[in-house]
matplotlib code that plots the C-alpha trace (Angstrom):
import matplotlib.pyplot as plt

x = [103.3, 107.0, 106.8, 103.9, 105.8, 108.7, 106.3, 104.8, 108.3, 108.9, 105.6, 106.5, 109.9, 108.3, 105.7, 108.5, 110.6, 107.7, 108.1, 111.4, 114.5, 113.0, 114.0, 111.3, 114.0, 116.9, 119.2, 119.0, 119.1, 119.4, 116.5, 113.7, 110.9, 107.9, 108.5, 110.9, 114.4, 115.4, 119.0, 119.0, 116.3, 116.7, 116.5, 113.9, 111.5, 111.4, 112.4, 110.9, 112.7, 115.7, 118.9, 121.1, 124.4, 125.9, 125.2, 126.0, 128.1, 128.2, 125.4, 128.0, 129.9, 127.0, 126.7, 123.1, 122.0, 123.8, 122.1, 118.7, 119.3, 120.1, 116.9, 114.7, 116.2, 115.6, 112.4, 111.7, 111.0, 107.3, 106.7, 104.6, 107.3, 109.9, 107.8, 107.2, 111.0, 111.6, 109.1, 110.6, 114.1, 113.4, 111.3, 114.3, 116.8, 118.3, 118.1, 115.2, 116.0, 119.7, 119.0, 116.2, 118.4, 121.2, 118.7, 117.2, 120.6, 121.5, 118.2, 118.6, 122.1, 121.4, 118.2, 119.7, 122.5, 120.0, 117.9, 121.0, 121.9, 118.4, 118.5, 122.0, 120.8, 117.9, 120.1, 122.5, 119.6, 118.4, 121.8, 121.6, 118.1, 119.4, 122.0, 119.4, 117.1, 119.9, 120.5, 116.9, 116.6, 119.7, 118.5, 115.0, 116.5, 118.6, 115.5, 113.6, 116.5, 116.6, 112.9, 113.4, 116.0, 115.0, 115.0, 114.7, 117.1, 114.5, 117.1, 118.7, 115.2, 114.1, 117.4, 117.2, 113.5, 114.1, 116.9, 114.8, 111.9, 114.3, 115.9, 112.5, 111.3, 114.3, 113.8, 110.1, 111.0, 113.5, 111.0, 108.5, 111.1, 112.0, 108.4, 108.3, 111.6, 110.7, 108.3, 111.1, 112.7, 109.3, 108.7, 112.0, 111.1, 107.7, 109.4, 111.9, 109.2, 107.1, 109.9, 111.1, 107.6, 107.5, 110.8, 109.7, 106.5, 108.5, 111.0, 108.5]
y = [-245.2, -244.6, -241.3, -240.2, -241.1, -238.9, -236.0, -236.4, -236.3, -232.9, -231.6, -232.8, -231.1, -227.9, -227.8, -228.4, -225.5, -223.0, -219.9, -221.0, -218.9, -215.4, -214.0, -211.9, -209.5, -208.8, -208.1, -211.8, -213.7, -217.1, -216.5, -218.9, -217.9, -215.7, -214.3, -211.4, -212.2, -210.5, -211.5, -210.9, -210.4, -207.1, -207.0, -204.3, -206.5, -209.2, -207.7, -204.8, -205.5, -203.8, -203.2, -206.2, -204.5, -205.4, -209.1, -209.7, -212.9, -213.5, -216.2, -218.7, -218.4, -219.7, -223.5, -223.6, -220.8, -222.3, -225.7, -224.0, -221.9, -225.0, -226.7, -223.6, -222.9, -226.4, -226.5, -230.0, -228.6, -227.6, -223.9, -224.5, -226.7, -224.0, -221.3, -223.4, -224.0, -220.3, -219.6, -222.3, -221.1, -217.4, -218.2, -219.9, -217.1, -214.8, -211.9, -212.4, -209.3, -210.2, -213.9, -213.0, -210.7, -213.3, -216.0, -213.8, -212.7, -216.4, -217.2, -214.2, -215.1, -218.9, -218.5, -215.9, -218.4, -221.2, -218.9, -217.9, -221.6, -222.4, -219.4, -220.2, -223.8, -222.6, -220.5, -223.4, -225.6, -222.8, -222.8, -226.6, -226.2, -223.6, -226.1, -228.9, -226.6, -225.9, -229.7, -230.5, -227.8, -229.1, -232.7, -231.7, -230.0, -233.0, -235.2, -233.0, -233.3, -237.1, -237.2, -235.2, -237.7, -240.1, -242.9, -242.1, -243.9, -245.3, -246.7, -243.2, -241.6, -244.0, -243.6, -239.8, -239.8, -241.8, -239.5, -236.4, -238.0, -238.8, -235.3, -233.7, -235.8, -234.8, -231.2, -231.3, -233.0, -230.3, -227.6, -229.1, -229.2, -225.6, -224.5, -226.3, -224.9, -221.4, -221.3, -222.1, -218.6, -217.1, -219.9, -219.0, -215.3, -216.2, -218.6, -216.0, -213.3, -215.7, -216.8, -213.2, -212.1, -214.9, -213.7, -210.1, -211.0, -212.8, -210.0, -207.1]
z = [6.6, 7.4, 5.5, 7.6, 10.8, 9.6, 8.9, 12.4, 13.9, 12.1, 13.5, 17.0, 16.8, 15.5, 18.4, 20.9, 19.6, 19.1, 21.2, 22.7, 23.2, 23.8, 27.2, 28.9, 30.1, 27.7, 30.7, 31.6, 28.3, 30.0, 32.5, 31.4, 33.8, 33.2, 36.7, 36.7, 37.8, 41.0, 41.6, 45.4, 48.1, 49.8, 53.6, 53.5, 51.5, 54.1, 57.5, 59.4, 62.6, 64.2, 62.0, 61.4, 60.7, 64.1, 63.7, 60.0, 59.7, 63.5, 63.4, 62.1, 65.3, 67.3, 66.9, 68.1, 65.8, 62.8, 63.4, 63.7, 60.6, 58.6, 59.8, 59.1, 55.7, 54.4, 52.3, 53.5, 56.9, 56.9, 57.5, 60.6, 62.1, 61.4, 62.9, 66.0, 66.3, 66.2, 68.9, 71.2, 70.6, 71.3, 74.3, 75.8, 74.9, 77.5, 75.1, 72.7, 70.5, 70.0, 69.4, 67.0, 65.0, 64.8, 63.7, 61.0, 59.7, 59.3, 57.5, 55.2, 54.2, 53.9, 51.9, 49.6, 48.8, 48.3, 46.0, 43.9, 43.5, 42.2, 39.8, 38.5, 37.9, 35.9, 33.7, 33.2, 32.1, 29.7, 28.0, 27.6, 26.2, 23.7, 22.5, 22.3, 20.3, 17.8, 17.5, 17.0, 14.3, 12.5, 12.6, 11.5, 8.4, 7.7, 8.0, 5.6, 3.1, 3.4, 2.7, -0.5, -1.9, -4.7, -3.8, -0.1, 2.2, 4.6, 7.1, 7.5, 7.8, 10.5, 12.4, 12.3, 13.1, 16.2, 17.2, 16.8, 18.8, 21.6, 21.6, 21.6, 24.5, 26.6, 25.6, 26.7, 30.0, 30.8, 29.8, 32.3, 35.0, 34.4, 34.8, 38.2, 39.4, 38.3, 41.3, 43.8, 44.1, 44.9, 47.4, 49.1, 49.2, 50.8, 53.3, 54.3, 54.8, 56.9, 59.1, 59.5, 60.5, 63.1, 64.6, 64.6, 66.5, 69.1, 69.7, 69.7]

ax = plt.figure().add_subplot(projection="3d")
ax.plot(x, y, z, "-o")
ax.set_aspect("equal")
plt.show()
């Protein structure tokens, strides 16, 4: 029975490791997502309004705009609520076009930073996963060696089996989290595009 448990541990570890460690794009070996890695959003991809060169960085000098940018950039703020806040703010602005440009410049910069943080985090976790994968492989080989001994040291086999099971569970949990977080950069892109479109409609 205990021997069968050890075999099942080896199978579990093998299933967890299958297909792991092959980057979709060799330029980004630590990028774990099936979605292509785009390091930064380009302004042209999300903004068709007037040029932003003259307002770049100036949004931080306006306390009201800075506070609104923080609220709009937060993913916990529902998109409809964010769009409504944009409309209310711009309807009360003395110069809609200037205020709209300032607001979008802040959103663009803030969401790009947020997006970069998420992507860097994904790559950090991928490196941890690679280390965990090496450890699981090493312990799996050690477990196979223990099983081949005569007589087998059942206490060591049980200890190492439990260790591999635990490591494999952590590995799988991280892999599931990675799949979820891989959707976040795209969600940020879509949010920025939607908010930019709302601003454009208000200032046209």
